Structure formats: structure tokens, C-alpha cells
HTML snippet that shows the backbone in 3Dmol.js (N, CA, C, O; Angstrom):
<script src="https://3Dmol.org/build/3Dmol-min.js"></script>
<div id="view" style="width:600px;height:400px;position:relative"></div>
<script>
const pdb = `
ATOM      1  N   MET A   1      22.908 -22.773  -6.373  1.00  0.00           N
ATOM      2  CA  MET A   1      22.417 -21.654  -5.551  1.00  0.00           C
ATOM      3  C   MET A   1      21.546 -20.765  -6.443  1.00  0.00           C
ATOM      4  O   MET A   1      20.577 -20.227  -5.907  1.00  0.00           O
ATOM      5  N   GLU A   2      21.764 -20.564  -7.658  1.00  0.00           N
ATOM      6  CA  GLU A   2      20.804 -19.816  -8.560  1.00  0.00           C
ATOM      7  C   GLU A   2      19.398 -20.583  -8.661  1.00  0.00           C
ATOM      8  O   GLU A   2      18.378 -19.914  -8.828  1.00  0.00           O
ATOM      9  N   ALA A   3      19.350 -21.635  -8.586  1.00  0.00           N
ATOM     10  CA  ALA A   3      18.080 -22.353  -8.698  1.00  0.00           C
ATOM     11  C   ALA A   3      17.236 -22.140  -7.593  1.00  0.00           C
ATOM     12  O   ALA A   3      16.016 -22.051  -7.728  1.00  0.00           O
ATOM     13  N   SER A   4      17.908 -22.036  -6.318  1.00  0.00           N
ATOM     14  CA  SER A   4      17.212 -21.667  -5.058  1.00  0.00           C
ATOM     15  C   SER A   4      16.720 -20.296  -5.042  1.00  0.00           C
ATOM     16  O   SER A   4      15.723 -20.035  -4.368  1.00  0.00           O
ATOM     17  N   ASN A   5      17.309 -19.398  -5.711  1.00  0.00           N
ATOM     18  CA  ASN A   5      16.834 -17.985  -5.890  1.00  0.00           C
ATOM     19  C   ASN A   5      15.487 -17.938  -6.802  1.00  0.00           C
ATOM     20  O   ASN A   5      14.618 -17.093  -6.588  1.00  0.00           O
ATOM     21  N   TRP A   6      15.398 -18.757  -7.675  1.00  0.00           N
ATOM     22  CA  TRP A   6      14.235 -19.074  -8.523  1.00  0.00           C
ATOM     23  C   TRP A   6      13.128 -19.443  -7.779  1.00  0.00           C
ATOM     24  O   TRP A   6      12.051 -18.923  -8.068  1.00  0.00           O
ATOM     25  N   MET A   7      13.195 -20.284  -6.831  1.00  0.00           N
ATOM     26  CA  MET A   7      12.151 -20.836  -5.915  1.00  0.00           C
ATOM     27  C   MET A   7      11.730 -19.780  -5.165  1.00  0.00           C
ATOM     28  O   MET A   7      10.516 -19.759  -4.961  1.00  0.00           O
ATOM     29  N   TYR A   8      12.421 -18.835  -4.661  1.00  0.00           N
ATOM     30  CA  TYR A   8      12.005 -17.801  -3.958  1.00  0.00           C
ATOM     31  C   TYR A   8      11.134 -16.791  -4.738  1.00  0.00           C
ATOM     32  O   TYR A   8      10.136 -16.270  -4.239  1.00  0.00           O
ATOM     33  N   VAL A   9      11.564 -16.549  -5.974  1.00  0.00           N
ATOM     34  CA  VAL A   9      10.970 -15.686  -6.810  1.00  0.00           C
ATOM     35  C   VAL A   9       9.550 -16.248  -7.308  1.00  0.00           C
ATOM     36  O   VAL A   9       8.567 -15.516  -7.421  1.00  0.00           O
ATOM     37  N   ILE A  10       9.543 -17.632  -7.595  1.00  0.00           N
ATOM     38  CA  ILE A  10       8.299 -18.184  -7.821  1.00  0.00           C
ATOM     39  C   ILE A  10       7.380 -18.178  -6.711  1.00  0.00           C
ATOM     40  O   ILE A  10       6.193 -17.940  -6.937  1.00  0.00           O
ATOM     41  N   SER A  11       7.828 -18.436  -5.404  1.00  0.00           N
ATOM     42  CA  SER A  11       7.113 -18.508  -4.290  1.00  0.00           C
ATOM     43  C   SER A  11       6.471 -17.109  -3.886  1.00  0.00           C
ATOM     44  O   SER A  11       5.342 -16.994  -3.410  1.00  0.00           O
ATOM     45  N   ALA A  12       7.315 -16.100  -4.133  1.00  0.00           N
ATOM     46  CA  ALA A  12       6.738 -14.757  -3.824  1.00  0.00           C
ATOM     47  C   ALA A  12       5.674 -14.410  -4.895  1.00  0.00           C
ATOM     48  O   ALA A  12       4.698 -13.735  -4.566  1.00  0.00           O
ATOM     49  N   TYR A  13       5.818 -14.815  -6.068  1.00  0.00           N
ATOM     50  CA  TYR A  13       4.795 -14.725  -7.186  1.00  0.00           C
ATOM     51  C   TYR A  13       3.598 -15.251  -7.018  1.00  0.00           C
ATOM     52  O   TYR A  13       2.552 -14.679  -7.325  1.00  0.00           O
ATOM     53  N   VAL A  14       3.700 -16.566  -6.434  1.00  0.00           N
ATOM     54  CA  VAL A  14       2.343 -17.295  -6.135  1.00  0.00           C
ATOM     55  C   VAL A  14       1.702 -16.739  -4.853  1.00  0.00           C
ATOM     56  O   VAL A  14       0.477 -16.684  -4.745  1.00  0.00           O
ATOM     57  N   ILE A  15       2.507 -16.340  -3.913  1.00  0.00           N
ATOM     58  CA  ILE A  15       1.968 -15.799  -2.642  1.00  0.00           C
ATOM     59  C   ILE A  15       1.188 -14.518  -2.966  1.00  0.00           C
ATOM     60  O   ILE A  15       0.054 -14.298  -2.539  1.00  0.00           O
ATOM     61  N   THR A  16       1.868 -13.712  -3.734  1.00  0.00           N
ATOM     62  CA  THR A  16       1.210 -12.392  -4.182  1.00  0.00           C
ATOM     63  C   THR A  16      -0.066 -12.612  -4.910  1.00  0.00           C
ATOM     64  O   THR A  16      -1.035 -11.962  -4.516  1.00  0.00           O
ATOM     65  N   TRP A  17      -0.216 -13.401  -5.879  1.00  0.00           N
ATOM     66  CA  TRP A  17      -1.390 -13.770  -6.554  1.00  0.00           C
ATOM     67  C   TRP A  17      -2.453 -14.238  -5.595  1.00  0.00           C
ATOM     68  O   TRP A  17      -3.579 -13.745  -5.655  1.00  0.00           O
ATOM     69  N   VAL A  18      -2.146 -15.181  -4.700  1.00  0.00           N
ATOM     70  CA  VAL A  18      -3.098 -15.821  -3.731  1.00  0.00           C
ATOM     71  C   VAL A  18      -3.658 -14.643  -2.883  1.00  0.00           C
ATOM     72  O   VAL A  18      -4.874 -14.500  -2.748  1.00  0.00           O
ATOM     73  N   ILE A  19      -2.845 -13.887  -2.371  1.00  0.00           N
ATOM     74  CA  ILE A  19      -3.379 -12.762  -1.523  1.00  0.00           C
ATOM     75  C   ILE A  19      -4.387 -11.720  -2.417  1.00  0.00           C
ATOM     76  O   ILE A  19      -5.486 -11.290  -2.067  1.00  0.00           O
ATOM     77  N   LEU A  20      -3.674 -11.462  -3.652  1.00  0.00           N
ATOM     78  CA  LEU A  20      -4.540 -10.615  -4.426  1.00  0.00           C
ATOM     79  C   LEU A  20      -5.996 -11.237  -4.748  1.00  0.00           C
ATOM     80  O   LEU A  20      -6.995 -10.547  -4.544  1.00  0.00           O
ATOM     81  N   LEU A  21      -6.096 -12.457  -5.218  1.00  0.00           N
ATOM     82  CA  LEU A  21      -7.301 -12.998  -5.444  1.00  0.00           C
ATOM     83  C   LEU A  21      -8.143 -13.230  -4.258  1.00  0.00           C
ATOM     84  O   LEU A  21      -9.368 -13.169  -4.355  1.00  0.00           O
ATOM     85  N   GLY A  22      -7.568 -13.488  -3.171  1.00  0.00           N
ATOM     86  CA  GLY A  22      -8.387 -13.575  -1.854  1.00  0.00           C
ATOM     87  C   GLY A  22      -8.902 -12.169  -1.548  1.00  0.00           C
ATOM     88  O   GLY A  22     -10.037 -12.074  -1.082  1.00  0.00           O
ATOM     89  N   TYR A  23      -8.172 -11.063  -1.766  1.00  0.00           N
ATOM     90  CA  TYR A  23      -8.644  -9.658  -1.439  1.00  0.00           C
ATOM     91  C   TYR A  23      -9.776  -9.321  -2.534  1.00  0.00           C
ATOM     92  O   TYR A  23     -10.705  -8.565  -2.250  1.00  0.00           O
ATOM     93  N   LEU A  24      -9.648  -9.926  -3.805  1.00  0.00           N
ATOM     94  CA  LEU A  24     -10.877  -9.514  -4.620  1.00  0.00           C
ATOM     95  C   LEU A  24     -12.072 -10.269  -4.323  1.00  0.00           C
ATOM     96  O   LEU A  24     -13.192  -9.810  -4.544  1.00  0.00           O
ATOM     97  N   ALA A  25     -11.850 -11.520  -3.783  1.00  0.00           N
ATOM     98  CA  ALA A  25     -13.153 -12.437  -3.350  1.00  0.00           C
ATOM     99  C   ALA A  25     -13.653 -11.725  -2.293  1.00  0.00           C
ATOM    100  O   ALA A  25     -14.862 -11.492  -2.305  1.00  0.00           O
ATOM    101  N   TYR A  26     -12.965 -11.315  -1.351  1.00  0.00           N
ATOM    102  CA  TYR A  26     -13.414 -10.691  -0.108  1.00  0.00           C
ATOM    103  C   TYR A  26     -14.094  -9.389  -0.360  1.00  0.00           C
ATOM    104  O   TYR A  26     -15.110  -9.097   0.270  1.00  0.00           O
ATOM    105  N   THR A  27     -13.615  -8.649  -1.190  1.00  0.00           N
ATOM    106  CA  THR A  27     -14.296  -7.379  -1.495  1.00  0.00           C
ATOM    107  C   THR A  27     -15.512  -7.463  -2.368  1.00  0.00           C
ATOM    108  O   THR A  27     -16.375  -6.586  -2.352  1.00  0.00           O
ATOM    109  N   HIS A  28     -15.573  -8.541  -3.139  1.00  0.00           N
ATOM    110  CA  HIS A  28     -16.809  -8.908  -4.071  1.00  0.00           C
ATOM    111  C   HIS A  28     -17.899  -9.421  -2.882  1.00  0.00           C
ATOM    112  O   HIS A  28     -19.060  -9.013  -2.899  1.00  0.00           O
ATOM    113  N   THR A  29     -17.472 -10.231  -1.987  1.00  0.00           N
ATOM    114  CA  THR A  29     -18.591 -10.590  -1.002  1.00  0.00           C
ATOM    115  C   THR A  29     -19.103  -9.417  -0.166  1.00  0.00           C
ATOM    116  O   THR A  29     -20.302  -9.217   0.022  1.00  0.00           O
ATOM    117  N   ALA A  30     -18.062  -8.608   0.355  1.00  0.00           N
ATOM    118  CA  ALA A  30     -18.426  -7.646   1.123  1.00  0.00           C
ATOM    119  C   ALA A  30     -19.538  -6.554   0.208  1.00  0.00           C
ATOM    120  O   ALA A  30     -20.560  -6.092   0.716  1.00  0.00           O
ATOM    121  N   LEU A  31     -19.156  -6.314  -1.010  1.00  0.00           N
ATOM    122  CA  LEU A  31     -20.035  -5.448  -1.947  1.00  0.00           C
ATOM    123  C   LEU A  31     -21.411  -6.025  -1.914  1.00  0.00           C
ATOM    124  O   LEU A  31     -22.406  -5.385  -1.574  1.00  0.00           O
ATOM    125  N   ARG A  32     -21.406  -7.423  -2.332  1.00  0.00           N
ATOM    126  CA  ARG A  32     -22.690  -8.009  -2.421  1.00  0.00           C
ATOM    127  C   ARG A  32     -23.509  -7.968  -1.186  1.00  0.00           C
ATOM    128  O   ARG A  32     -24.704  -7.676  -1.219  1.00  0.00           O
ATOM    129  N   ARG A  33     -22.880  -8.254  -0.114  1.00  0.00           N
ATOM    130  CA  ARG A  33     -23.667  -8.012   1.133  1.00  0.00           C
ATOM    131  C   ARG A  33     -24.202  -6.581   1.551  1.00  0.00           C
ATOM    132  O   ARG A  33     -25.297  -6.336   2.058  1.00  0.00           O
ATOM    133  N   SER A  34     -23.284  -5.769   1.259  1.00  0.00           N
ATOM    134  CA  SER A  34     -23.643  -4.175   1.596  1.00  0.00           C
ATOM    135  C   SER A  34     -24.819  -3.881   0.628  1.00  0.00           C
ATOM    136  O   SER A  34     -25.780  -3.224   1.029  1.00  0.00           O
ATOM    137  N   ARG A  35     -24.759  -4.344  -0.605  1.00  0.00           N
ATOM    138  CA  ARG A  35     -25.961  -4.078  -1.606  1.00  0.00           C
ATOM    139  C   ARG A  35     -27.149  -4.633  -1.016  1.00  0.00           C
ATOM    140  O   ARG A  35     -28.180  -3.963  -0.958  1.00  0.00           O
ATOM    141  N   ALA A  36     -27.072  -5.982  -0.507  1.00  0.00           N
ATOM    142  CA  ALA A  36     -28.208  -6.627  -0.141  1.00  0.00           C
ATOM    143  C   ALA A  36     -28.782  -6.017   1.027  1.00  0.00           C
ATOM    144  O   ALA A  36     -30.007  -5.965   1.136  1.00  0.00           O
ATOM    145  N   GLU A  37     -27.865  -5.454   2.096  1.00  0.00           N
ATOM    146  CA  GLU A  37     -28.326  -4.745   3.113  1.00  0.00           C
ATOM    147  C   GLU A  37     -28.961  -3.251   2.856  1.00  0.00           C
ATOM    148  O   GLU A  37     -29.820  -2.712   3.553  1.00  0.00           O
ATOM    149  N   TYR A  38     -28.402  -2.779   1.823  1.00  0.00           N
ATOM    150  CA  TYR A  38     -28.950  -1.485   1.211  1.00  0.00           C
ATOM    151  C   TYR A  38     -30.371  -1.569   0.760  1.00  0.00           C
ATOM    152  O   TYR A  38     -31.255  -0.777   1.087  1.00  0.00           O
ATOM    153  N   ASP A  39     -30.503  -2.588  -0.011  1.00  0.00           N
ATOM    154  CA  ASP A  39     -31.901  -2.914  -0.584  1.00  0.00           C
ATOM    155  C   ASP A  39     -32.811  -3.390   0.446  1.00  0.00           C
ATOM    156  O   ASP A  39     -34.006  -3.143   0.286  1.00  0.00           O
ATOM    157  N   ARG A  40     -32.438  -4.037   1.483  1.00  0.00           N
ATOM    158  CA  ARG A  40     -33.312  -4.428   2.523  1.00  0.00           C
ATOM    159  C   ARG A  40     -33.709  -3.184   3.411  1.00  0.00           C
ATOM    160  O   ARG A  40     -34.837  -3.061   3.890  1.00  0.00           O
ATOM    161  N   VAL A  41     -32.765  -2.340   3.577  1.00  0.00           N
ATOM    162  CA  VAL A  41     -33.070  -1.108   4.358  1.00  0.00           C
ATOM    163  C   VAL A  41     -33.986  -0.229   3.583  1.00  0.00           C
ATOM    164  O   VAL A  41     -35.006   0.196   4.126  1.00  0.00           O
ATOM    165  N   THR A  42     -33.681   0.087   2.297  1.00  0.00           N
ATOM    166  CA  THR A  42     -34.553   0.842   1.429  1.00  0.00           C
ATOM    167  C   THR A  42     -35.812   0.320   0.971  1.00  0.00           C
ATOM    168  O   THR A  42     -36.660   1.117   0.572  1.00  0.00           O
ATOM    169  N   GLY A  43     -36.055  -0.976   0.977  1.00  0.00           N
ATOM    170  CA  GLY A  43     -37.215  -1.527   0.639  1.00  0.00           C
ATOM    171  C   GLY A  43     -37.447  -1.916  -0.769  1.00  0.00           C
ATOM    172  O   GLY A  43     -38.546  -2.246  -1.215  1.00  0.00           O
ATOM    173  N   ARG A  44     -36.215  -1.850  -1.519  1.00  0.00           N
ATOM    174  CA  ARG A  44     -36.227  -2.184  -2.835  1.00  0.00           C
ATOM    175  C   ARG A  44     -35.915  -3.652  -3.254  1.00  0.00           C
ATOM    176  O   ARG A  44     -35.189  -4.337  -2.532  1.00  0.00           O
ATOM    177  N   ALA A  45     -36.335  -4.045  -4.159  1.00  0.00           N
ATOM    178  CA  ALA A  45     -36.050  -5.496  -4.591  1.00  0.00           C
ATOM    179  C   ALA A  45     -34.475  -5.540  -5.101  1.00  0.00           C
ATOM    180  O   ALA A  45     -33.888  -4.674  -5.750  1.00  0.00           O
ATOM    181  N   PRO A  46     -33.995  -6.732  -4.645  1.00  0.00           N
ATOM    182  CA  PRO A  46     -32.546  -6.646  -5.036  1.00  0.00           C
ATOM    183  C   PRO A  46     -32.414  -6.732  -6.664  1.00  0.00           C
ATOM    184  O   PRO A  46     -33.006  -7.511  -7.412  1.00  0.00           O
ATOM    185  N   GLY A  47     -31.433  -5.672  -7.013  1.00  0.00           N
ATOM    186  CA  GLY A  47     -31.267  -5.433  -8.390  1.00  0.00           C
ATOM    187  C   GLY A  47     -32.109  -4.290  -9.102  1.00  0.00           C
ATOM    188  O   GLY A  47     -31.899  -3.893 -10.249  1.00  0.00           O
ATOM    189  N   GLU A  48     -33.125  -3.810  -8.218  1.00  0.00           N
ATOM    190  CA  GLU A  48     -33.962  -2.793  -8.858  1.00  0.00           C
ATOM    191  C   GLU A  48     -33.344  -1.559  -8.983  1.00  0.00           C
ATOM    192  O   GLU A  48     -32.687  -1.121  -8.039  1.00  0.00           O
ATOM    193  N   GLY A  49     -33.471  -0.887 -10.095  1.00  0.00           N
ATOM    194  CA  GLY A  49     -32.927   0.444 -10.256  1.00  0.00           C
ATOM    195  C   GLY A  49     -31.487   0.415 -10.459  1.00  0.00           C
ATOM    196  O   GLY A  49     -30.846   1.406 -10.108  1.00  0.00           O
ATOM    197  N   ASP A  50     -30.857  -0.630 -11.001  1.00  0.00           N
ATOM    198  CA  ASP A  50     -29.375  -0.740 -11.072  1.00  0.00           C
ATOM    199  C   ASP A  50     -29.167  -0.337 -12.594  1.00  0.00           C
ATOM    200  O   ASP A  50     -28.036  -0.012 -12.956  1.00  0.00           O
ATOM    201  N   ALA A  51     -30.076  -0.346 -13.372  1.00  0.00           N
ATOM    202  CA  ALA A  51     -29.877  -0.030 -14.840  1.00  0.00           C
ATOM    203  C   ALA A  51     -29.520   1.390 -14.883  1.00  0.00           C
ATOM    204  O   ALA A  51     -30.112   2.187 -14.155  1.00  0.00           O
ATOM    205  N   VAL A  52     -28.516   1.794 -15.751  1.00  0.00           N
ATOM    206  CA  VAL A  52     -28.226   3.165 -15.807  1.00  0.00           C
ATOM    207  C   VAL A  52     -28.388   3.601 -17.319  1.00  0.00           C
ATOM    208  O   VAL A  52     -28.189   4.770 -17.649  1.00  0.00           O
TER     209      VAL A  52
END
`;
const viewer = $3Dmol.createViewer("view");
viewer.addModel(pdb, "pdb");
viewer.setStyle({}, {cartoon: {color: "spectrum"}});
viewer.zoomTo();
viewer.render();
</script>
């Protein structure tokens, strides 16, 4: 019975990391697209003016 509980814990851990990494990939893609759209609308070259 105790081994079965560890399988649930490991499964929950793996599922949590898969969701977290998927969310990070999604937000990275959305950010890249929004920056490209902003550059297109403003007429700037991609990456221009990013240095702070």
C-alpha cells in the first residue's frame, strides 16, 4: 500500500513539472510574438532599442 502512495506522489510531481514547463514555453512564445508585433507596428527593426 505504501509503494502505491509513492506512485501518486511521483505522478503528481511529474504532472506539476510538465504543466509548469508547458506554461513557461507558452508564455515565452507569446512574449516573442507580441514583441515581434510591436516592432512591426512601430516600424522598428527586431531587437532595436532593447539595450538598457
